[in-house]
N, C-alpha and C positions, 0 to 999 in steps of 0.2 A: 095712146098706150100709157100704162102706168110707169112711174120711175123705177119701180121694183116689181117683179113678177114672180109668181109662185106656181109651180106645177108638180104633180106627182105622177110618176110612171115607173112601173116595174119595181115598186117598193122603194123608189129613190125620189126624194124631194129635191127639186132644184130651185134655188133662189137666184134670180137673174137681176143684176144691177143694170138698169136700162136708161141711162142718160148718156148715150154715146157722144152727143154733141159737146159734153163736158168731161169726156173720158171717164164717165160714171162717178164723178165727184158727188159725194152725198150731201144732201140737205139734212137739217135736223129732223124734219118730218120723215124723210126717207130712212134715216138711221133708226128712228122709232119703229117704223114698219119692219125693218130688217131684224131687229131684236124680237119683235112679236112673231114674225114668221119662223125664226129659229126655235122659239119656244113651242110654237104650234107643231112644227115637225117633230120636236123632241117628245111631245105628248101624244102624237098620233101613233097608235099601235100598228097601223098599216105602213108606216115609214120606218125603214131600217137603216138607211144611209142618207146623208144630206150633202148636196153639192152646192157650192157658192161660186158663181162665175159672173162675167160682165159681158155686155153687148158691145158690138162695134169695134172689136179688136183691142179692147182695153179691159183691165180688171177693175181698178179703182184708183183715181188720182188724189184720194184723200177728201177732206171736207171742202165743200164749196164755200170759199170765203165770201162770195157774193151773197150767200144766204145770211151772213152775219151783219151785213151793211145796215147801219142805223141803229144797231143794238148796243147797249152798254157793254164796254170792253174792259172794265176794271178787273183786277185780279180775282176778286170774289166771284164776279159774274162769269169769268172764264172757267174757274174751278167748277162752279155749279153746272155750267154748260157741258163740260167734259164728264163730270161725275153723273149728272142726272140724265144726260141724253146719249152722248157718244159711247160712254163706257157700258151702256146697257148691252151692247153686242158682246163685249168680253164677259160680262156677268152671265149672259144667256149661255154662251159657249161653255163656261165653267160648269154649268148645271147639266149639260147634255152628255149622256154617256154613249150615244150612238156615234159612229164614225162621221166626221165632217171633213169634206175634201174641198180644197180650193182649186179650181181650174182657171189658170192664169193665161189669158190669150195675148196680153199686151202689158201696158204700163201698170205697175203696182207701186205707188209712190206715197211716201209719208204715212198717213193714217191708213191709206189703202194697202200699203205693204204690211203694216201692223195687223190689219184685218186678215190678210192671207196667213201671217205667222200664227194667228190664233187657231187656225184650222189644224186638224191632226196630220193631214197630208197635203202636199202641193204638187200639182202637175202643171208644166208650162208648155205653151206653144213656143216655137222657135223665135217668134217675134217678141217674146216677153222681155220686160226690163224691170229691174227692181232697184228702188232707191230709198234710203232713209235720209231724206233731203232736208230735214228740219234745221240742221246746223247751217245750211246755206242761207237761211233767212233769220238766223240768230235765235233759234228756238230749240227746245229739247223735245224728244219724241213724246207726244201727248196721249198715245193710245197703247202703251205697253211695250214699245219697241226695245227699250233698255232691259226689260225683263225677259222678253220672248226670244230675241235674236241670239243672245249668248247661249241659251239652252239648246239652240238648234245648230249653230255653226261654231260654237266655242267663243271664249271671251276675247281673245286677241283679234280674231277675224271680225267679230261683232264691233269691237271698238274701232277698228279700221273703217268699217262701213259707216258707223255712226259719226265718227269724227271728221271724215272727209266728205261725207254726203255724196260720194260718187255712185254712179249707176253701174250695175252689172247686168250682163245679158243672160239669156237662159242657160247657155252652156257653162258660163262661169257660176251661175247659181247651182247647177248640177254638181259642179266640181267641189263646191264647199258644203254640199249636203243640204242646201236650202230647199231644193225640190227633189222629188223622187225620180222623175223621168221627164225628158223633153221629147215632144212629138211635133210633127208638122202642124202648122196653125189650123189648116182646114180639117185635120183629123182629131183635134183636141176634144171637141164635145163628144164625139162618138167613142173615143178612147176612154175618157173619164167615165162616161155613162156605163160602158161595159165593165170597167173596173168596179164601179159602185154596185152594179148588179151582182158581180161576183161576191163582193162582201155581203150584200143583202141575202145571198144564198147560204151563208155560213150560219151555224147555230147562233141565234140572236142573243141568248142569255150569255153564252161564252164570250161573244164579241164585246158585249157591253161590259162584262166583268173584267175582261182583259184591259179595256181602256181605263176603268176605274183603278185597277191595280197598278198600271203604269203611271197614271197621274199621281196616285197616293204614294207610290214608291219613290217618286222624285223628291218627296218632302218628308221622308221618314227613314229610319234605319232598317238594315236588313232583317234583324230579328223581329221587329214589329211587322214588317211585310210578310215574313214567313208565317207568323202567327195568324195574320189576317187571311192569307191564302189557305191555310190549313182548315179554316172554317168554310170559306167560299168553295173550295174544291168539291166537297161532298154535296153542297147545295146545288151547284151547277150540274154535277154529274147525275143528280136525281131528276132533272128536267126531261121531258119527253124528247125535246130536240137533241139533247146530249145523248140519250139512249139510242136514238135513231142514227145519229152520226157515228157512234161507236159500232153499231150493228152493221152499217154500210161499209165501214172500214174493215171490220173483221171478216165480212163475207165477200170482200173485194168486189163489190157491185160496181158496174161501169158508172163513172161520174161521181161515185160515192154520195155523200150527203149534198143535197141541193136546196134545202129549205122546204118549208111547208107554206 
């Protein structure tokens, strides 16, 4: 079996990290494939939602340090390794305007936690554990944790987790807004797929534009955002999907719009 697997069902692409014997710690080749698969799903018109998850009761325990054994470890080599390989996933996700969901069945640690933070939404199994553990080995988060975590849980809570390196369980993660919902471990795949199918049934142009507007709005002022949406509003409203969704709502059809 491959270290990373890709399937498409019901307009939902699933990327499965598949190294359960290493709690899905990723090798450099694996992270290259991860980025490539994200871009493949982003470009596929048949895919409307992307789910990232892990096999064997874990999400991802970060980079597999054994994969770096024997390689040059100087500062420049480390920077090039992160920028040229590991950060490809972050850059790919920045390009994708489709919903990306992390289904976290177990440990999400270090860069693995950062990878989950990069997704738009996170759902956790009850056995999930999250930890920004870099400080415990004298390092700083190497995959965006210092940028991502404060934007999700707030500055002070993020600093607490980053400075202490302590782990939190699924219920604690829910309490601070790190995850959207916690479900029984054995029900997590089915729950997340059903949620993804629900999103896949929404008008796709509107879903994608909402994501763009939210992302852009976090980096600009209100007046610029309002000016942008005044243009996009009419464009999205002119699509066939939008017209069908509006007609279904107006006519109070059972189930309303469910996609084409």
